[in-house]
N, C-alpha and C positions, 0 to 999 in steps of 0.2 A: 503496499500500499503506498509508504513510504515513497520507494522509489518514485511511483505513479504521480505523486503531488510534487517531488521532486522534479520531476520532468514537466509537468504542467508549469510549474513555475520560473523554471528557466525559460520557455517558449515565451512567456510574456514579459522578463525581466532584460533579455539580450534582443535586442532591436542592433543594434550596431557590431561591426567586429563580428566573428565567426569563434563558437567555442562547444570542443567536443569535449564530451566526459565521456570515460569510460568507467562503470563499474565495477565490482568487488567481484563479479563473474565472467567479468569479460564482453558485456554489453557495453557498444559504445552510440553513442544519440551525438545528434550536432544539432547547435540553435545560432540564430544569427540569420545576419543576411549572405556571407558569406563572403563578407568585405574583412580590410585588416582593423583591430589584430588577429591572427588568428591562433589559439589558444588550445591546444588538448592537455587535460587534467584526467589524473586515474585516482578514483576512489578506492584505497586499497581496503577500509574498514566495511563491512558491510551494514553494519547501524552508523556509517556518517549521514547519510540522506535524513533520517531522522533530528538526528543532532543538527544537522545546518538548520532545520526546518522550526525547531524548535529556539534557538539563541543561536542565530544566523551568524554574525559578527567573533562571538569565542568561539565557536565551534570551528569555523575557518580558518582563525588564527593558529588556535590549537592542533587542527589536523594536519597544516603545512606544517609546524613545528616538530610535529611526532615522527613526521615521513608517513601519517595517514594517508595523506593528499599528496600528490604528488605532480610535477606539472613538467611536459617535456621540453627538455633544453634545460630543464630549474628557471623557465622563462615567465619568473615571479612579475618580472617589470609589465610584459606585456598581459599578466595575468589580471593585473589591479589596474590596467590600466583599462584595460576590456569592461571589467565590471564597475569602476567609479565611472568611465562615459555612462554608461548607460546607467549609473544612477544619476549622471548629471544633468542628461535628457529629462529625468522625473522619473523613470520608472521604476517600479518596485512591484513586491509582492504582495500578500496579506502575511505572513511569516516577518517580515521584513517593518510591515506599518505595524503588527503586534506586539513587538519589542519593542520600537519606539516609544509607543505609547506608554508602557510600562516602565521603559527607561525617564517619560518625561516626568511621571508620576514619582518619583522617586529620588529627581535626582538634589532635591535641596539638603536629601537626608546624606546624599552620597556625597555633596560635596561642601558639608560643615567640616571647619576646617580648627579647631580650638588649639590651643599650641602640643599639648603632646604628639594627637592627631599630625599635626602640621610637619613637625619633626620626623617621625615614624614613617611619612610620606616622600621626603626629601633624602634623606636616608637609604630607602629603598633605592632610587634610582641613582642619587650622586655619590653616593658613597661604597656603590659594588667595585672601582678598580678604578686607580687613575691612569692605568699604564691602557685602560680600553681606551679610555678620551685622548691619549695623547697617539694613538694609531691612526685614529679619522679629523681632528680637529686642525684647525690650522696650528700655528708654532703660538699662537697669542691665546690658543684655550677660549676661544669664542664660540659658545653655544648656545649662538639664535640667530636670525636669521641675516646675511650680508645683504649687500649693496651692489649687483651688478649695474655700474654704469656703461658698461662692453660689454658683450659676447663673450670676447675672449678674455675675461679678466681673470686672474688666480684668486682660487678661494682667501689666500693673504690676502692678496690686493681689495677683493670686495670686502672685507671683515676690516681692513682699515678703513676705508670710507663708510661703511655704515657706520661707525664709531664719527668720523669726522663731521659727520651729518647731523649726529645725535648733537655733539660738541656745540657746532654750530647754531639748532636749534636751543640750545640752552645760553646762548650769548654772554660765555661765560668771562670773568674778569678775573685778574689775579689775585690771589689768596680768597676768594672767594669759595664760601662752607658750602661741598654738595656732601646731601643723602643720598647713597648709594643703595634701593633697597634689591638686597639678593645680587648681590657684586659677585655671584660667581668663582669662576679663578683669577680672577683680579685684574681682567684686559681692560675694562670700561676703566677702573678707579687709577691705574696706573697711566693710561693716555691722558685722559683729564689734570692729573697732577704733574705726569712727564712734559705735557708738548703747551698744556695752559695756566698751568701754575694754582688750580686749584688745592686747595686742602678739602681732601676726601674724607668721610667716613661711611665704609662699607658694612653690609650682615649680610650671615650667609646663613643658615639652620643647617650645612653642608661640612660635617668635621673634616670630610675629605678636602673640601674646595676651602675652606679655612686652611687649613696647612699647608697646602701648596701655596694659596695665594700670599699668605702670612711671608712664606719664604721666599717671592718673588718679589714684594717691598723689600727685602731687608736688601736682596742682591740686588738690585736697579738702585740701592741708596736712597730710597723715598721716603724711610719710617716717621720722619718728621714731616711729611706729607699725609699721610695714607695710615686712619687707625682700620681696623678691620674685629668685626665683631663675632663672636661665634653669639647671635642671637638672632630670636622674631624681631620681624622691625616693628612691633608693637608697644616695643620695649622702651624706644628710644624717646629720650627728649629731647627738648630746646629747641632751635632754629638754626636754619638754613637760606643760603641764597639760591640755592637750586636741591631739586629731588629729580635725581635719575632710575627709572627702574626696567630692566633690559631682560624679557622673558621671562621673569617670574610673575607677573598679574595670572599670566594660566593656573597657577598654583594656588589663587586664594582663596575660589569659591564664592559661589554665588550669595550667599547669605552673607560675607563679609563685605561686599563692594562697598557696601556704604562706611563700614569701620574703613576701610581700606583708603578711602578718598579724604574721609575726615581727618588721617593721620598725615596724608599728604600735606591738606589744606594747614592745619595746627604746627606742623614742619618749616612750613615756608616763612619767610618774611613775609612783610605787606609788599614789597615790592620783587618778591622770588616768583620765578619759573618752575615747571617740573614739567618731564618728557615721559611718557610711559609708553614703552614698546612692548606688542603681544601679537601674538596670534590672535585672531579671529576669524570669525563664519562670515559669510555677508549673506546669509539668509537667516530666519528666525531664531531665537532662542531656541537650544536644543537640550541634547544628553552625549555625554562620552562613553565611548564607547567601550564596550563590557571587560574584552579584551586588551583595550588600551590601560584600562581601571586598573585588572589583574596584573597585568605584567609589567608594564612600562613608566606610567602614573598615577597610582592611587590618589586621586584627591584633585585629580587636575579635570582642565574644564576651558574648552577652549569659546569665548564670548560673543555672540553677536551684539553689535556696536550700540542697537538699540541699551541693551538692557547696562550696556558699561554706563551709556550716558543718564538713564537714570538715576546712577546714581553720581553721578558727577554733578548732576541741576540739584539734586537736595543738598549737597553740601557747599555752596555758594561758592565756587569755581569759574572762572572765566575759562570757554575755552577759546582760546585763540587761535588752533592750526588742529586739522585733521590732516592726514595723509595715508593711503592706503595702498601697501605696498602688494603686487598681485604674484609675479611669476617668481617675486628675488628668491622666497624660500625654496618651493622648486629648485634652482638653479643649486642653492646651499643644500639641500641634501643628497643633491646628485653625486656633488663633489664629496660629500660624506661616505657616502656609499661605494666612490669609485675609491676611495682611501681604503675603509672598510674592506673591500672586495680584496685589495691590492695586500692588504694586512691576514686576513683572513685565519692562516695556520696558527701565528702566533697567537690570533683572540682563541682558536679551535684550544692553543694549547697550554691558555690562561682559564678556559670553561669549558665548555664539550660542543658535539655537535648539535645539540637542541639549541644553546644559547645563539650559536650564530646562525641558526634558521629564525629564530625568535626578533634577532637583531637587523638580521636582514630585512625580516616581514617589516619590523617597524618603520623600518626607512625608507622602504618603498612602497609602505603605504602610504606614508604620511607624504613622498613625495607625489606621489600622484592625487593625492587630495588637495594639494595647490595648485597641481596641474589639471587635474579633470572634475572634483568637484564641491566645494564649498568654503576652501580655508585662502584666510589673506593672511596680511601683517597690517596695525591696525599704529600709526601714531599720533599720539594724544600729546599737543603742546596743551598746559595748563595754567591760569595764575589766579592770585589773589585781587588782581588789578587788572582792568580794562586796557592799560596804556602801559603794561611792562613791557610787549612786542613790540615791534614796527608793524606800521598797519599792513605793508606789503611784503612778502615771501623775498624781495630782490635781495635780502642782505642774505640771503642761503647759496646764493648762485654765484657770489659775486668771487 
C-alpha cells in the first residue's frame, strides 16, 4: 500500500526534471517531464516508502545518511536540485502539507531558547571539532554568507568583501565601542579592531569558538582592543556605539525576538547603529526541518522578514536600511562543499562515513534551498535616531 501511495505522491510532486525510483524489490518507476536534472535513486529499505510519507524531511535525510537511499553517481546535488525546484514551483503532496501543519503548530515550543537550552544547542553544532571547520571555511573562519561582487571571487575575497560591506554600514570611527553578538571564531571582531580602530566586546556560547577566537586575538596583538566573553548576549550591560550580529539571529527563536531587539536597543547609545545579518525566507513564516533540528541546528529557525520587522517595530528602533542577498549564500555553500569534498578522507578519519554523508546532505540541501527554494539573507541596519545614518546609500559604494 505504501509504495502505491508514494507512487501517486511522486507523480504529483515531480513536474520538472526526471526522477527514477528503484524500490527494494528492484521495480523502477519514472516521474517528471523527461528533462534535466535526471536522477535515479534506489530505496534499499522496504519500509522507506512508509517512513517518507509519515515524516518526509526527517526520513529522507536519515535514509541518505544511513545508505538506505542511494543515488546513482552519488548525485546528491542533482537530487536536491530536482526536489527543491519542484517545491519552489509550489508543487506539494498531502504528506508534506500535513507535516508542515504539525510543525507550524509546535514551532514556538521548539524555538524557545532559555539560557541552558541555548548553550546546549550551540554546543551541538559549534563544539564538535575545530579541525572540521578548518577544512572547509576560509582562513579567517567566517561561518556565514560571503559577498560575491564578481563570479570568479575566491571564498577569501568574498568573505573579506562581506566584512567590508558590514563595516561600511556601521559607519565606524576610531575607538568606537562595538558589541559583537555571536562573535564566532573572531573574524569580524579582528577586522573591526585591526582595520577600523574599533574597541570590540564579542560574546559566544561556544566554548570551542571562544578558545580559538581568544587565541587569535592574542596572536594578532589586539587584546587591548578586543574582549571576548563566553556568555549569552542577554547578560551584557552597558552602552555601545555600534552593535553587529552576523549569523546568530537564526538561533534566537521566535518567542525571543522582542527580547533580542530590546537588548539591541538598550545597548545602543542615542546615536548608535546596529547591523543584523541573518538567513531569512522570502515566504511567510514557517518552521524548521525536523532533520535540521535533530542533526544540525537544534533550536534554529530561518525567519520571514515580516516576523522580524514586527519585533523591530515594537522596540522603537528606526529601520534605516534593509538589503536582501539572494544567491550569495548558494555560492558560499558551494565553495564550502567543494573544500569539504576535497578533504573528505580527513573528515572520515575524524568521524565516520555516516557523519560525512550527514554533513554533505546539510551543505547540499542548504545550497539548493538558496538556489531553488525559499532562502535568502537579510541585512537590517537599525538605529535609535532617524538621522543616525545618511539619507542615501551613496556612502556604501564610494
